[in-house]
N, C-alpha and C positions, 0 to 999 in steps of 0.2 A: 363983725370980727370974722376973720378968716378961720375955717376949720383945720385942725391939725391931723393930718392923715399919717399914720405909721405904715410903712411899706417894708415887709420882711421878704429879703431875697436869699435864696440858696445858692444862686450863681451869678456872678457879675454881669455877665451878658443880658440878663433879664432887666437890668436897671435903666438902660437907655429907653427901651421901648415905652415902659410905663412913664418915664419922665417925659417923653414926648407927648404922650396921651394927655398928661395933666397940663403941659404946656399949652396944647392946642385946646382942651376942652375945660379945664378948671385951673387957669393960671394962678388965681389968687390962693388956691389950697397950700396950706403950709405942710409941705411933705417932709418927713424925715425917713432916712433909709437906715436900715438894720440888715446887716449881712452876716449868714453863718454859712460859709462856702465850704465846710466840712460836712454839711447834712448830706449832700449826694453821695459822697464816698462812704460815710458811715451806713447809708441806707443800703448800699451795694453790698457792704460788708455784712451787715446783720441779716439781709435778705428779707426783712420785713420792718414795719414801723415798731421798733422794739420800745419797751417800757422807757428806756433811757431817751430815746428820741421823743417820746410823749412828753417826757418832763421837760426837756428843752423847748418844746413849743410851748408848754405852759408857763414856762419863765419868759419866753418872748412875749406871750401875751401880758404877762404882769409888768413887764419893762414898758410896753405901750400905755398901760395904764398909769404907770409911774410917771410918764413924761406927758400926761394929760392929753393922750390921743382921743380925738372925738370918733375915730374909725380906724380900722385896722384891715390892710389888704395884704394877703400873701400872694407872692408872685410865682411860688414854687409849687407845681402842679403834681408831685408825687406824694404829697403827704395829707390828703384829703381827711381821713380819720382824725389826725392830730388836729388839724385845723377845726373841724366841728367840735372838738373838745374844748378847744379855747374859746370857741364861740358859746359854748354853755356856760363856761367860768367868767366871762366878761360882760359887762352891761352895756358897751358900745356896739355898734354894728361891725362884724367879722366877716369879710369875705373871702370865699375860696377864688381861687384865680380864674376859673372857668365857667362859673355859675352863669354869667350872662351871655357867654359865647355859646354855650349848649342851649340855653332858651332860644336864641337867633336861630340856631341850628333846627331846632324842632319845628320852626315856621317854614323851613326850606323843603320839607319832604320827608319821606320814609326810609331813605338809604343816606346814611352820613358817613363820610370818610374822615379820617384824621391822620395827619403828618405829624410824627414825633421825632425827637432827636435824643431822648432820653429814656431808654427802654424801660427802666422800674417805674417810670410815671405811668406807662399805658394801662397796667392792670387796674390801678385805682381810679383812673380818669373814666375807663370803661364803665367800671362799676358806679361811678358816680352818675355818668350819663344814663345807664340803665335805671337807677333809682329815680332820676327825675322824669325819665319817660313812663315808669310805672305809675309814680304818684299822679300823673297827668292822664293816665290811661291811654297813652300813645303807644302804638306798634312801630318802633322805629330801629333799624338795623345800623349798628355802627362798625365800620371795619377800618382797621389800623394799619398803617405802614410806618416802620421805625426807620430811621436813617442816622444811626449814631456817628458815622464819619462826618456828618454835617456839624455835630456839636464839638466834635474833635477840632475841625477846621475853625469853628468859632472861637474856641478855647485859646487857639494859637493867633487869634487876631484876623483871620482870614474870612470876612463876612462875604466876600464874593463868592468863594468856593462854597460856604455854607448855603447861600442862597441858590446856587447852581444845582448842588446835588439834591435840594428840596424840590426843585423844579423838575429835575430829572425823574424823580420818584412819583410825582404827581400824576402823570397819567395812569398809573395803577388804579386810581381811584376815579378815572374820569366817568365812569357809570354811575357814580353817585349823585345825589341831589344838590349836595355842597360838601365842601372839604374845609375842615376845621385845622389851623396851625396850632398844635397842642401847647407848646410851651410859649411863655412871654418872649422869650429870646428869639423864638422863630418868626415873630411878628415882621421882622425885617426883610423876610423873604416874600411877604404877600405880593409884591409886584411880579416878581419873578415867577411865583407859583400860578397866580392868576393868567399870566401870559401863557402857560402851558395847558389851561383848562377853559373850558367854556361854561363853567357854572360857578356860584358864588363860593368865594373864599373868605373865611371867617377868622379874624384874630381876637385875642382875649383883652389885650390892654384897654382899648376904647370903651369896649362893653363894659369892662369893670368899673372904669371910672364914671360912666354914666350911672351904673347901678348903685355904686357908692354915693353919688350925688343924690340920688332919690331916696336911699335909706337914711341919709343924715338930714335931709328935708323933712323926713316924716317923724323924726325923733327931736326937731328942733322946738 
């Protein structure tokens, strides 16, 4: 019997990259998509992960449980503490979007760059990365570059400009040992960014699918 995976999205452009990753790596997974595209606007308005946002994430976790999900993957990278709370509440595996990508980055060296398109996601991702490095006793520097105009282009359906803007910004991180593309939606720029750099370029969707497969195999 196939595993049912609930995918929670805060932006529509995140949906295609994770669908592509499942299609390639886990085609028999029964994926369901849950979209709350007001979350980014509400986060920007609140300036923090407010109690109301925490409550919405709790409700999303309950919804996943009510549809008999075997696992839950959030594709929205700006809400780490809220996702951690869901993981504490639910009995099935709950993954933050960038866990696996962060783990891969640690294997690349001590200087890691991150290209983002949604500024509010950067602090929580940097904190999450720092917590992972501290837990592993690693000394790794992370340096972030945010290109909000790329997200603006993608939201109006212009993926080509999105990819080009990220590629133009990428050389600012050329002295790093690897560069991570922060959001799921930025995975589509992997080839363009890689062409502008001579270091590894890491994306979250495929790594997340593989990590979820392992997590569910351990709970079978």
